[in-house]
C-alpha positions as CSV (number, residue, x, y, z in Angstrom):
1,M,3.7,22.1,10.8
2,T,3.6,18.4,11.9
3,R,0.1,17.2,13.0
4,Q,-0.2,15.8,16.4
5,A,-2.0,12.4,17.0
6,G,-2.6,10.1,20.0
7,R,-3.5,6.8,18.1
8,V,-2.9,6.1,14.6
9,A,-4.0,3.2,12.4
10,V,-1.9,2.5,9.4
11,L,-3.4,0.8,6.3
12,S,-1.0,0.0,3.4
13,D,-1.4,-1.9,0.0
14,I,-5.2,-2.2,-0.1
15,H,-5.2,-2.9,-3.8
16,G,-8.7,-2.3,-4.4
17,V,-9.9,-5.2,-2.2
18,L,-13.1,-3.7,-0.8
19,P,-14.2,-6.6,1.6
20,A,-10.8,-6.5,3.2
21,L,-10.8,-2.8,3.7
22,E,-14.3,-2.8,5.1
23,A,-13.2,-5.4,7.6
24,V,-10.3,-3.2,8.8
25,L,-12.5,0.0,9.0
26,A,-15.0,-1.9,11.1
27,E,-12.3,-2.6,13.8
28,P,-13.0,-0.4,17.0
29,D,-9.3,0.7,17.0
30,V,-9.6,1.9,13.6
31,R,-13.0,3.6,14.1
32,T,-11.5,5.5,17.2
33,A,-8.1,6.4,15.9
34,D,-7.2,10.0,15.5
35,H,-5.9,9.4,12.1
36,V,-5.8,6.6,9.5
37,V,-2.7,6.8,7.5
38,L,-2.9,5.2,4.0
39,T,0.7,4.3,2.9
40,G,0.0,3.8,-0.8
41,D,-0.9,1.3,-3.4
42,L,-4.5,1.8,-2.7
43,L,-6.6,1.1,-5.8
44,A,-4.7,-1.1,-8.1
45,G,-7.0,-4.1,-7.8
46,P,-10.4,-5.4,-8.8
47,Q,-12.6,-2.7,-7.0
48,P,-10.7,0.6,-7.4
49,L,-13.6,3.0,-7.5
50,E,-15.5,1.5,-4.6
51,T,-12.3,1.6,-2.5
52,L,-11.6,5.2,-3.3
53,E,-15.2,6.1,-2.4
54,L,-14.8,4.4,1.0
55,L,-11.3,6.0,1.7
56,R,-12.6,9.4,0.8
57,A,-15.4,8.9,3.2
58,L,-12.8,8.9,6.2
59,G,-12.5,12.7,5.5
60,D,-10.0,14.7,7.6
61,R,-8.9,11.5,9.6
62,A,-7.3,10.2,6.5
63,V,-3.5,10.9,5.9
64,W,-2.7,9.9,2.3
65,V,0.6,8.9,1.0
66,R,1.1,7.9,-2.8
67,G,2.5,4.5,-3.7
68,N,4.2,3.4,-6.9
69,A,1.0,1.7,-8.1
70,D,-1.0,5.0,-7.3
71,R,1.4,6.9,-9.3
72,E,1.4,4.4,-12.1
73,L,-2.4,4.2,-12.3
74,A,-2.4,7.9,-12.9
75,E,0.3,7.7,-15.6
76,L,-1.5,4.9,-17.3
77,R,-4.8,6.9,-17.2
78,D,-2.9,9.9,-18.6
79,A,-1.2,7.8,-21.3
80,A,-4.5,6.3,-22.4
81,G,-6.0,9.8,-22.7
82,R,-3.1,10.8,-24.9
83,S,-3.3,7.7,-27.1
84,A,-7.0,8.5,-27.6
85,G,-6.1,12.0,-28.7
86,G,-3.8,10.7,-31.3
87,D,-0.5,10.5,-29.3
88,S,1.3,7.2,-29.7
89,G,1.7,6.9,-25.9
90,D,4.3,5.2,-23.8
91,E,6.0,2.3,-25.8
92,E,7.1,0.6,-22.7
93,R,3.6,0.5,-21.2
94,R,2.2,-0.7,-24.5
95,E,4.8,-3.6,-24.5
96,R,3.8,-4.5,-20.9
97,A,0.1,-4.5,-21.9
98,E,0.8,-6.8,-24.8
99,Q,2.7,-9.1,-22.4
100,H,-0.5,-9.3,-20.4
101,D,1.4,-9.8,-17.1
102,A,-1.4,-10.7,-14.7
103,P,-0.5,-8.0,-11.8
104,F,-0.1,-5.3,-14.6
105,A,-3.3,-6.5,-16.4
106,V,-5.5,-5.5,-13.4
107,D,-3.6,-2.2,-13.1
108,L,-4.2,-1.4,-16.7
109,W,-7.9,-2.2,-16.2
110,A,-8.2,-0.2,-13.0
111,A,-6.6,2.8,-14.6
112,G,-9.3,2.8,-17.3
113,L,-11.9,3.2,-14.7
114,L,-10.5,6.3,-13.3
115,S,-11.8,9.8,-14.2
116,E,-9.3,12.7,-15.0
117,T,-10.1,14.1,-11.5
118,D,-9.3,10.7,-9.9
119,A,-6.1,10.4,-11.8
120,R,-5.0,14.0,-10.8
121,F,-5.8,13.2,-7.3
122,L,-3.7,10.2,-7.2
123,A,-0.9,12.0,-9.0
124,G,-1.1,14.8,-6.5
125,L,-0.7,12.7,-3.3
126,P,2.5,13.3,-1.3
127,P,5.2,10.7,-1.3
128,T,5.7,11.0,2.5
129,A,3.8,12.4,5.5
130,R,4.7,13.1,9.2
131,L,2.6,13.0,12.4
132,D,3.8,13.5,15.9
133,V,2.4,10.4,17.7
134,D,2.1,10.8,21.5
135,G,4.7,8.6,23.1
136,L,6.6,7.9,19.9
137,G,7.5,11.3,18.6
138,P,7.8,12.3,15.0
139,V,6.9,9.4,12.8
140,L,7.5,9.5,8.9
141,F,5.1,7.6,6.6
142,C,6.2,6.5,3.2
143,H,5.4,3.8,0.7
144,A,8.6,1.7,0.0
145,T,11.3,3.8,1.4
146,P,11.5,7.6,2.3
147,R,13.4,8.4,-0.9
148,N,11.9,6.2,-3.4
149,D,8.5,4.5,-4.0
150,T,9.7,1.3,-5.6
151,E,13.0,0.5,-3.5
152,V,12.9,-2.9,-1.7
153,A,14.0,-3.1,2.0
154,L,12.9,-6.3,3.9
155,A,12.7,-7.5,7.3
156,D,15.8,-9.6,6.6
157,S,17.7,-6.9,4.7
158,R,21.3,-6.2,6.0
159,S,21.6,-3.2,8.3
160,E,23.7,-1.4,5.8
161,R,20.8,-1.5,3.3
162,W,18.5,0.1,5.8
163,T,21.2,2.7,6.7
164,E,21.4,3.5,3.0
165,V,17.7,4.0,2.3
166,L,17.1,6.0,5.5
167,A,20.2,8.2,5.1
168,G,18.1,11.3,4.2
169,V,15.6,11.0,7.0
170,D,15.4,14.1,9.3
171,A,17.4,13.7,12.6
172,D,14.4,14.3,14.8
173,V,12.3,11.3,13.2
174,R,12.1,8.6,15.7
175,A,10.1,6.0,13.5
176,V,9.6,5.2,9.9
177,V,6.5,3.4,8.7
178,C,6.5,1.9,5.2
179,G,4.7,-0.7,3.1
180,H,5.2,-1.9,-0.5
181,T,6.5,-5.5,0.3
182,H,3.2,-6.8,1.7
183,M,4.9,-8.4,4.7
184,P,4.5,-7.0,8.3
185,F,7.6,-6.5,10.5
186,V,9.1,-4.3,13.2
187,R,12.8,-3.8,13.5
188,V,15.3,-1.2,14.8
189,V,17.9,0.3,12.7
190,Q,20.6,2.5,14.4
191,G,18.1,3.5,16.9
192,L,15.4,4.2,14.5
193,L,12.2,2.1,14.7
194,V,11.1,0.7,11.3
195,V,7.5,-0.6,10.9
196,N,5.8,-2.3,7.9
197,P,2.1,-3.0,8.7
198,G,1.7,-5.5,5.8
199,S,-0.9,-5.5,3.2
200,V,-4.6,-5.1,3.7
201,G,-5.6,-6.6,0.3
202,M,-2.7,-8.6,-1.0
203,P,-0.9,-10.3,2.0
204,Y,1.9,-12.6,1.6
205,G,2.4,-15.4,4.2
206,R,-1.1,-15.9,5.8
207,P,-4.6,-14.6,5.0
208,G,-6.1,-11.7,6.6
209,A,-6.2,-7.9,6.3
210,H,-2.9,-6.7,7.9
211,W,-2.4,-3.4,9.5
212,A,-0.7,-1.5,12.3
213,L,-1.8,0.6,15.3
214,L,0.5,3.2,16.8
215,G,-0.3,4.3,20.2
216,P,-1.5,4.9,22.9
217,G,1.9,5.9,24.3
218,D,4.9,4.3,22.6
219,S,3.2,1.0,21.6
220,V,3.4,-0.3,18.1
221,T,1.1,-3.3,17.3
222,L,0.9,-5.3,14.2
223,R,-2.7,-6.2,13.7
224,R,-4.5,-8.9,11.5
225,T,-8.2,-8.7,10.7
226,T,-9.8,-11.9,9.6
227,Y,-12.8,-12.1,7.4
228,D,-14.7,-14.5,5.3
229,Y,-12.3,-15.1,2.4
230,A,-14.6,-17.3,0.3
231,A,-17.4,-14.9,0.7
232,A,-15.0,-12.0,-0.2
233,C,-13.9,-13.9,-3.3
234,A,-17.4,-14.6,-4.4
235,R,-18.4,-11.0,-4.0
236,I,-15.4,-9.6,-5.9
237,A,-16.1,-12.0,-8.7
238,A,-19.7,-10.9,-8.8
239,E,-19.2,-7.2,-8.5
240,S,-16.0,-6.5,-10.3
241,A,-16.0,-6.2,-14.1
242,Y,-12.4,-7.2,-14.3
243,E,-12.2,-10.3,-16.5
244,G,-9.8,-12.2,-14.1
245,A,-11.4,-10.9,-11.0
246,A,-12.3,-14.5,-9.5
247,E,-8.8,-15.9,-10.0
248,W,-7.1,-12.7,-8.8
249,A,-9.3,-12.6,-5.6
250,D,-8.7,-16.3,-4.8
251,E,-4.9,-15.9,-5.0
252,Y,-4.6,-12.9,-2.9
253,A,-7.5,-13.1,-0.4
254,H,-6.4,-16.6,0.5
255,A,-2.7,-15.4,0.6
256,R,-1.5,-18.3,-1.6
257,N,1.9,-16.7,-1.9
258,S,4.1,-17.6,1.1
259,A,6.3,-15.0,2.9
260,E,9.3,-17.4,2.0
261,D,8.4,-17.2,-1.6
262,A,8.1,-13.4,-1.5
263,L,11.5,-13.1,0.3
264,T,13.1,-15.3,-2.2
265,A,11.7,-13.2,-5.1
266,F,12.2,-9.8,-3.5
267,G,15.6,-10.4,-1.8
268,P,17.8,-9.9,-4.7
269,L,16.2,-6.3,-5.2
270,D,17.6,-5.1,-1.9
271,G,21.2,-5.3,-3.3
272,R,22.1,-8.2,-1.2
273,A,24.9,-10.6,-2.5
274,G,23.7,-13.4,-4.6
């Protein structure tokens, strides 16, 4: 049975950035929302355990959706456990670790902090969730697309691409809310409203913790919470045991990757013609 909601805050792609999450959760519209939907990629970053603790404190208000990074953290934690027990582990993951790719490096580090219980929790999160939002009707929440947690569909993706990735959505759904690409947008595809709240912890385009508010009524609002980025960077560098925490925080808290750069990098992944 689909749960009813009057006002819903949507937080996506937190990536273990605790100061950004704290700033959003302090917003009055988030504090008073009926539900806080978490559309994945929650912990893969410099403060994973602290972030998980704060999200769990939301209790029944939280609606959890698993992102690809959540799934991958659980897989990495499992692979590390198998390797420690004598299993050779996953060759592809070992190769990626040896390459020491910076985004993957923090994932590998964060996975090592998870307990077996934490890893099972992440692995068991649903890939989608539904709420019946007053004024909007049935809303489907996912991470990347409703059918896949790594597919790329962007604000400027052609309509045919969106028709393709939304083909399996139930006919009664009136809106789809997704994350993954870290860039906020709202668009309509064949009468279906598509919303991306952007990223709380790793924004592309401009700094701030990006999120969305659904309701009251049929309203959809893209929101941006500003906070002290320099202080956040200093805090992450001081509190995180991740070796590259200072550099990681500086890049992402200050949104040093432009939306144009991100669209150029991600664009070919949506199947568009070169």
